Every structure is written in structure tokens, then in C-alpha cells.
C-alpha angles and dihedrals in degrees: 000000000000120000095253093053091045090052091049092049090051091048091051091051092048090055092051092246122145096201148005135215117209117186106155108104091217092056092044091052091048092052100039112009088240111143098182124103114264148094128276117216124192115194130173092272108018147041110217131187116200115197144151117277090249090068102042096096093046092050093047089051090051101049126066133209086256090063091063092210120150114210123210134179104239090218091060092061124079128204093272092052091052093048091050092057089074099023096128097034115105096173119041123175128217124204 
């Protein structure tokens, strides 16, 4: 995990949050170097980037294994999948 994401995860834990939703492209780029449209989700166990299918290849070319970011096409997820991302999160922060 890169240093910026590690810092954010530590900040989230210090505020007693179990997750974070980042949607501002400037903040996403700062944290991940991803320039594609999408939403970054930090949960207790995972870092997930939800984007449109048009951007999947670009995002996968940007991130590395070290980043530990899972990329999903938002259109491949249904309502239950989205709810399950934060199933065990009582407190979720928004940027």
C-alpha cells in the first residue's frame, strides 16, 4: 500500500470509522495516481475502485500490485453487491 493510502487508513482508524468513500477526482488522483472517472472505497479489509467499463484497462495499467486496489466495473455490480461492500461498517466517512 502506498504511503498516502496508509496515512488515510490510519486517519480513518483514529476517527473510529470503518470505511471511507472518496469521489473527488483530484483526491483520487492524489491518493492513487488514477486519472479515470470513478469512486474509491476504503473498507476494513479492502481498497476498491469502482469505475465505468471504459476506464478499466486504464486503471489497471496505472495501479500496481503494491497498491492493493481491486478494480470493478460498476455495471457488473448489483444493489446487493454494493450493500455488501460496507456490510459491517457502522461509521463510514465521506470526503
